[in-house]
C-alpha positions in Angstrom: 63.5 34.6 108.9 61.5 36.4 111.7 61.8 40.1 112.0 62.5 41.9 115.3 60.3 44.8 116.5 60.0 47.0 119.5 56.9 49.3 119.8 57.6 52.2 122.1 55.1 54.3 124.1 56.3 58.0 123.5 55.1 60.5 126.2 56.3 59.5 129.7 58.7 56.8 128.2 60.8 58.4 125.6 59.8 61.9 126.5 59.6 63.5 130.0 57.1 66.1 131.3 59.7 68.5 132.6 59.0 71.0 129.8 55.3 71.0 130.6 55.9 71.6 134.4 58.3 74.4 133.5 56.0 76.1 131.2 53.2 75.9 133.9 55.8 77.4 136.5 56.6 80.2 134.1 53.1 81.2 133.4 51.2 80.8 136.7 53.8 79.2 139.0 54.0 82.1 141.5 50.0 82.3 141.9 50.0 78.5 142.4 52.7 78.6 145.1 50.8 81.3 146.8 48.1 78.7 147.1 50.6 76.2 148.4 50.5 74.2 145.0 53.7 73.6 143.1 53.6 73.6 139.3 54.6 70.1 139.2 51.9 69.1 141.5 49.3 70.9 139.5 50.7 69.7 136.2 50.6 66.1 137.2 47.1 66.4 138.6 46.1 68.1 135.5 47.4 65.5 133.3 46.0 62.6 135.4 42.6 64.2 135.2 42.9 64.6 131.6 44.0 61.0 131.0 41.1 59.8 133.0 38.5 61.7 131.1 40.2 60.8 127.7 40.0 57.2 128.7 36.5 57.4 129.8 35.4 59.1 126.7 37.2 56.5 124.6 35.7 53.3 126.3 32.2 55.0 126.1 32.7 55.4 122.3 33.1 59.1 122.4 36.7 59.3 121.5 38.2 62.9 121.6 41.9 63.9 120.7 43.9 64.3 124.1 44.7 68.0 123.3 41.0 68.9 123.4 40.6 67.0 126.6 43.5 68.4 128.6 42.5 71.9 127.4 39.0 71.4 128.6 40.1 70.2 132.1 42.3 73.1 133.0 39.8 75.1 135.0 38.2 72.1 136.5 41.6 70.9 137.8 42.4 74.3 139.2 39.2 74.1 141.3 39.9 70.6 142.4 43.3 71.7 143.6 41.7 74.3 145.8 41.2 77.5 143.6 37.8 78.6 144.3 37.4 80.9 141.3 39.6 79.3 138.6 38.4 81.6 135.7 39.5 84.6 137.7 42.7 83.0 138.8 44.0 82.3 135.3 43.0 83.4 131.6 42.3 81.3 128.5 45.6 82.6 127.0 47.4 81.5 130.0 45.7 78.1 129.8 46.7 77.9 126.1 50.2 78.7 127.0 50.4 76.0 129.5 48.8 73.5 126.9 51.5 74.5 124.4 54.1 73.5 127.1 52.9 70.0 126.4 53.8 70.2 122.7 57.4 71.3 123.9 58.4 68.2 125.7 61.8 66.9 125.3 63.2 63.4 124.9 64.7 61.6 128.0 68.6 61.3 128.1 69.4 57.9 126.6 66.6 57.8 124.2 68.9 58.1 121.2 71.3 55.5 122.6 68.3 53.2 123.3 67.2 53.3 119.7 70.7 52.8 118.4 71.3 49.7 120.5 68.1 48.2 119.2 68.6 49.0 115.6 72.3 47.8 115.6 70.8 44.4 116.9 68.5 44.3 113.9 65.3 45.6 115.5 62.9 47.9 113.8 61.7 50.7 116.1 58.0 51.8 116.3 56.0 54.3 118.4 52.4 53.9 119.5 51.1 57.0 120.9 47.8 58.8 122.1 48.9 61.9 120.4 48.8 62.9 116.8 51.8 61.4 114.8 53.1 64.9 113.5 53.3 66.5 117.0 54.7 63.4 118.7 57.4 63.0 115.8 58.4 66.6 116.5 59.8 65.6 119.9 62.3 63.4 118.0 63.0 65.8 115.2 63.9 68.6 117.7 66.3 66.2 119.4 67.9 65.2 116.1 66.8 61.4 116.7 65.7 59.6 113.6 62.2 58.3 113.8 60.5 57.8 110.5 56.9 59.1 110.2 55.7 55.8 108.9 56.9 54.1 112.0 54.3 56.1 114.1 50.9 54.5 115.0 48.5 56.8 116.7 45.3 56.0 118.8 43.7 58.9 116.8 43.5 56.6 113.7 41.9 53.7 115.6 39.6 56.0 117.8 40.3 53.9 120.8 42.9 54.9 123.6 45.3 52.8 125.4 45.1 50.7 127.5 41.9 49.3 125.8 43.2 46.1 124.1 41.9 47.2 120.8 44.3 50.0 120.8 47.3 47.7 120.6 45.9 45.6 117.7 46.8 48.1 114.9 50.5 47.8 115.9 50.3 43.9 116.4 48.7 43.5 113.0 51.7 45.0 111.3 53.9 42.1 112.2 53.7 38.4 111.2 53.0 35.6 113.8 56.6 34.5 114.0 58.1 37.9 114.4 59.8 39.0 117.7 57.4 41.6 119.1 58.3 43.8 122.1 56.3 46.6 123.7 58.4 48.9 125.8 57.0 51.6 128.2 57.6 53.4 131.4 53.8 53.1 132.4 53.1 49.7 133.9 49.4 50.0 133.0 50.5 50.4 129.3 53.1 47.6 128.9 51.0 45.0 130.9 48.0 45.6 128.6 50.3 45.2 125.6 51.5 42.0 127.0 47.8 40.8 127.4 47.4 41.1 123.6 50.6 39.2 122.6 53.5 41.6 122.9 56.5 40.7 125.1 57.0 43.2 127.8 59.8 45.6 128.7 59.2 48.0 131.6 61.5 51.1 132.5 61.1 52.6 136.0 62.5 55.9 134.7 59.0 57.8 135.2 56.9 55.8 137.8 59.8 54.6 140.0 57.6 52.1 141.7 55.8 49.7 139.3 53.0 48.6 141.7 53.4 45.3 139.9 51.2 43.7 142.5 48.1 45.2 140.9 48.8 44.5 137.2 49.2 40.7 137.5 51.7 40.7 134.6 55.1 39.4 134.8 57.7 41.5 132.7 60.4 39.8 130.8 62.6 43.0 130.9 62.8 45.5 133.9 65.3 48.4 133.7 66.0 51.5 135.4 66.9 53.6 132.2 66.3 53.4 128.5 69.8 52.0 127.2 69.7 49.4 129.9 66.2 48.3 128.7 67.4 48.1 125.1 70.4 46.0 126.1 68.2 43.6 128.2 65.7 43.4 125.2 68.5 42.4 122.9 69.7 39.7 125.4 66.3 38.4 126.0 65.7 38.0 122.2 68.9 35.9 121.5 
């Protein structure tokens, strides 16, 4: 009998960025605001810049762990945001405090319920992440949500970052041809790439709000506004 699986993106999907933004605000928020920059604006810009460089390094076969990349991009991002002398604006210690905030992210409300709905319906839950498995598993452990270490798949192992299609293959290869295989994410770029390699797609609007589906040319089988609703619709679509 075919088995049923759902592979989740973690950061951005199961985990929100609020703790990261809050840490930035605590460390350098007042100085940023004096330059008319909110901590959230800087944090999003910094993450986006890091994701861009992380992806470019990966596709040019010079893969580096994401933490190394986001650390390196701190001062450049300050400069791009209008801070003319970023190395006098903040210190290495403050940079490292802000980076640490990324390790203290918290699960979104509804994540535990989402996993419970799927497991009660006979699904095995997996995670595919660009981070190291131990750090990412810590998000679940701190929230008291069961997520076995052996069910984490990290891009660090394959040495290629999502959304390169090869990044999804190690997850896909764990399942048999006839198994039910879903990929669930709150990033349209992520889930649409997973669909291209053979997963069924479930997209949650909880992070991006707007899917911008017109540029991804991929039809999602499941669309939902929160994680429990997404789980319920995956179960219903798999009957």
